[in-house]
C-alpha positions as CSV (number, residue, x, y, z in Angstrom):
1,M,77.2,336.7,64.9
2,A,76.9,337.4,68.6
3,S,73.9,337.0,71.0
4,N,73.3,337.3,74.7
5,T,72.0,334.4,76.9
6,G,71.4,335.3,80.4
7,G,73.8,338.3,80.1
8,E,76.5,336.1,78.7
9,E,77.9,336.8,75.1
10,V,77.2,333.8,72.8
11,V,79.1,333.8,69.4
12,S,79.3,331.3,66.3
13,N,82.2,329.0,66.4
14,K,83.5,327.7,63.1
15,Q,85.0,324.3,63.6
16,V,87.0,321.8,61.2
17,L,86.2,318.0,62.0
18,L,87.2,314.8,60.5
19,R,84.5,313.3,58.4
20,N,86.2,309.8,57.6
21,Y,89.2,308.0,59.1
22,V,92.0,307.6,56.5
23,S,94.2,304.8,55.4
24,G,96.7,306.8,53.3
25,F,96.9,310.4,52.4
26,P,93.9,312.5,53.8
27,K,91.7,314.0,51.1
28,E,90.0,317.5,51.4
29,S,86.7,315.5,51.4
30,D,87.9,313.6,54.6
31,L,87.3,316.9,56.5
32,Y,84.3,319.3,56.7
33,V,83.6,322.7,58.3
34,T,80.8,323.2,60.5
35,T,79.6,325.9,62.9
36,S,78.5,325.8,66.5
37,S,77.8,328.3,69.2
38,I,80.0,329.0,72.2
39,K,79.6,331.2,75.3
40,L,82.5,333.7,75.9
41,K,82.5,332.9,79.5
42,V,84.0,330.1,81.5
43,E,81.4,328.3,83.8
44,E,82.0,328.5,87.5
45,S,82.1,324.8,87.6
46,D,84.8,324.5,85.1
47,K,87.7,324.8,87.6
48,N,91.0,325.7,86.0
49,A,89.4,325.9,82.4
50,V,90.5,328.4,79.9
51,L,88.7,329.8,77.0
52,V,90.8,331.1,74.1
53,K,90.5,332.9,70.7
54,N,92.6,331.0,68.2
55,L,95.0,332.9,66.3
56,Y,97.4,330.4,64.5
57,L,97.0,326.7,64.1
58,S,99.7,324.3,63.3
59,C,99.4,321.4,60.6
60,D,101.8,318.9,61.7
61,P,102.9,315.5,60.1
62,Y,102.0,313.5,63.2
63,M,98.5,314.5,62.8
64,R,98.1,312.3,59.7
65,S,98.5,309.2,61.9
66,R,95.8,310.6,64.4
67,M,93.2,310.5,61.4
68,M,93.5,306.8,61.2
69,K,91.1,304.6,63.1
70,D,91.5,302.7,66.4
71,L,94.9,303.9,67.3
72,P,95.8,302.6,70.8
73,S,95.9,305.5,73.2
74,G,97.4,304.1,76.4
75,D,98.7,306.8,78.7
76,Q,99.0,309.3,75.8
77,P,95.7,310.5,74.6
78,E,97.3,313.0,72.3
79,S,98.4,310.1,70.2
80,S,95.0,308.6,69.8
81,S,92.6,308.7,66.9
82,F,90.8,312.0,66.5
83,S,87.1,311.9,67.3
84,L,84.5,312.2,64.3
85,T,82.4,314.4,66.6
86,S,84.8,316.9,67.8
87,P,87.2,319.4,66.1
88,I,90.8,318.2,65.1
89,V,93.3,319.2,67.9
90,G,96.9,320.2,67.6
91,Y,99.3,322.8,68.5
92,G,98.5,326.6,68.1
93,V,98.6,329.9,69.4
94,A,95.6,331.9,71.0
95,R,94.5,334.8,73.2
96,V,92.8,334.1,76.6
97,V,89.2,335.4,76.6
98,D,88.2,334.1,80.1
99,S,90.0,332.0,82.6
100,K,89.5,330.1,85.7
101,H,93.1,329.1,86.1
102,S,95.5,331.0,88.3
103,E,98.2,331.0,85.7
104,F,96.2,332.7,82.8
105,K,94.3,335.8,82.7
106,K,92.2,337.6,80.0
107,G,94.4,339.0,77.4
108,D,97.3,336.7,77.9
109,F,98.7,335.0,74.7
110,V,99.3,331.3,74.9
111,W,100.6,328.5,72.8
112,G,100.2,324.6,73.4
113,R,99.0,321.3,72.3
114,T,95.5,321.5,73.2
115,I,94.1,324.0,70.6
116,G,91.2,322.8,68.6
117,W,90.7,323.6,64.8
118,E,88.0,326.2,65.6
119,E,87.7,329.8,66.3
120,Y,87.3,329.5,70.0
121,S,88.5,326.5,72.3
122,L,87.5,325.8,75.9
123,I,90.4,324.1,77.3
124,T,89.6,322.1,80.4
125,T,93.0,320.4,80.8
126,P,95.4,323.3,80.3
127,Q,98.6,321.5,81.6
128,H,100.0,321.6,78.0
129,L,99.3,325.3,77.7
130,F,102.1,327.8,78.1
131,K,101.8,331.5,78.6
132,I,103.8,333.7,75.9
133,N,105.9,336.3,77.7
134,H,107.6,338.0,74.8
135,T,105.0,339.5,72.4
136,D,106.5,342.9,71.3
137,D,109.6,341.6,69.3
138,I,108.6,338.1,68.3
139,P,105.8,337.2,65.8
140,L,103.3,335.1,67.5
141,S,103.3,332.7,64.5
142,Y,106.9,331.6,65.6
143,Y,105.4,329.5,68.4
144,T,104.0,327.1,65.7
145,G,107.4,326.6,64.5
146,I,110.9,327.4,65.9
147,L,109.6,328.4,69.2
148,G,107.1,325.7,69.4
149,M,107.1,321.9,69.0
150,P,109.2,321.6,65.9
151,G,112.0,323.9,67.5
152,M,112.1,322.2,70.9
153,T,112.1,318.8,69.1
154,A,115.1,319.9,67.0
155,Y,117.0,321.9,69.8
156,F,116.9,319.2,72.5
157,G,117.1,316.3,70.1
158,F,120.3,317.7,68.6
159,F,122.0,319.4,71.5
160,S,120.9,317.3,74.4
161,I,120.8,314.1,72.9
162,G,123.2,314.4,69.9
163,S,125.7,316.4,71.7
164,P,127.6,317.7,68.6
165,K,131.0,319.3,68.4
166,K,132.4,321.7,66.0
167,G,134.0,320.2,63.0
168,E,131.8,317.0,63.3
169,R,129.8,315.5,60.2
170,V,126.2,315.6,60.8
171,Y,123.7,313.7,58.6
172,I,119.9,314.5,58.7
173,S,117.2,312.7,57.0
174,A,113.7,314.3,56.3
175,A,116.0,317.4,56.2
176,S,113.4,319.5,54.6
177,G,110.8,319.0,57.2
178,A,110.0,321.2,60.1
179,V,112.3,319.5,62.5
180,G,114.9,318.5,60.1
181,Q,115.7,321.9,58.5
182,L,116.0,323.4,62.0
183,V,118.6,320.6,63.0
184,G,120.5,321.5,59.9
185,Q,120.7,325.1,60.6
186,F,121.7,324.5,64.4
187,A,124.5,322.3,63.1
188,K,125.9,324.9,60.9
189,L,125.7,327.5,63.5
190,I,128.2,325.4,65.6
191,G,130.5,324.7,62.7
192,C,129.6,321.2,61.6
193,Y,129.6,319.9,58.2
194,V,126.0,319.1,57.3
195,V,124.5,316.6,54.8
196,G,120.8,316.2,54.3
197,S,118.6,313.8,52.4
198,A,115.0,314.7,51.0
199,G,112.6,313.1,48.6
200,S,112.9,315.3,45.5
201,K,115.2,317.5,43.5
202,E,113.3,320.6,44.6
203,K,113.7,319.8,48.3
204,V,117.4,319.2,47.8
205,E,117.9,322.4,45.9
206,L,116.3,324.2,48.8
207,L,118.5,322.5,51.4
208,K,121.6,323.6,49.5
209,T,120.7,327.2,48.4
210,K,118.5,328.7,51.2
211,L,119.0,326.5,54.3
212,G,122.8,326.4,54.0
213,F,123.4,322.7,54.1
214,D,126.9,321.6,53.0
215,D,125.6,319.0,50.6
216,A,122.2,317.1,50.1
217,F,120.9,314.2,48.0
218,N,117.5,312.7,47.0
219,Y,117.3,309.5,48.9
220,K,114.9,308.2,46.1
221,E,117.6,308.2,43.6
222,E,120.2,306.5,45.8
223,P,120.3,302.7,45.4
224,D,122.9,302.4,48.1
225,L,122.3,304.8,51.0
226,D,125.6,304.0,52.9
227,A,127.6,304.7,49.8
228,A,125.9,308.0,49.3
229,L,126.7,309.0,53.0
230,K,130.4,308.1,52.5
231,R,130.7,310.3,49.4
């Protein structure tokens, strides 16, 4: 529902918030949906702020730790506990609605780490927001996966730090995860022999049949991991 306030359009903004801090696996009851309102205009005082309409939101494993209480933030606020009074924040893809930032204009597509779990987000610290330049031939959703944080982690971790060579053997733990499965496919593309481990028979089968791993095993069924890797 939209309304006008002083000539500026105001719309409802559905949001997902954390109800309770968790100590194990999050439950559906630990989250709740609420609705606020938001102006579709960046205030003149919000220098460099960007208002976006969220299109895709990423649900990543690290977010579970941020649902725990009293995490030390230090110099990395993105690793601190989520606030119980603000929407959950993570990676996402969005379209710019209004902007006071010189690098972003209305209609631009962006991806980044400061996207809230809500319909619209006012981003006042857009240093972790990136403009998407290729929108015709690449699905925008890819920027929550292979072209986003999981893909960059896999690519730079494997090629820049691992520095693999053709014919080498590569072992990947958590191989069915968002990063691990990409590392395995990168390794296969350059001619490595790739072995992955996962935590269920179904995941192991997926690694072998769909993701092209040369071999895989369920680490929960291996009493001796070193022996398993030498097979």
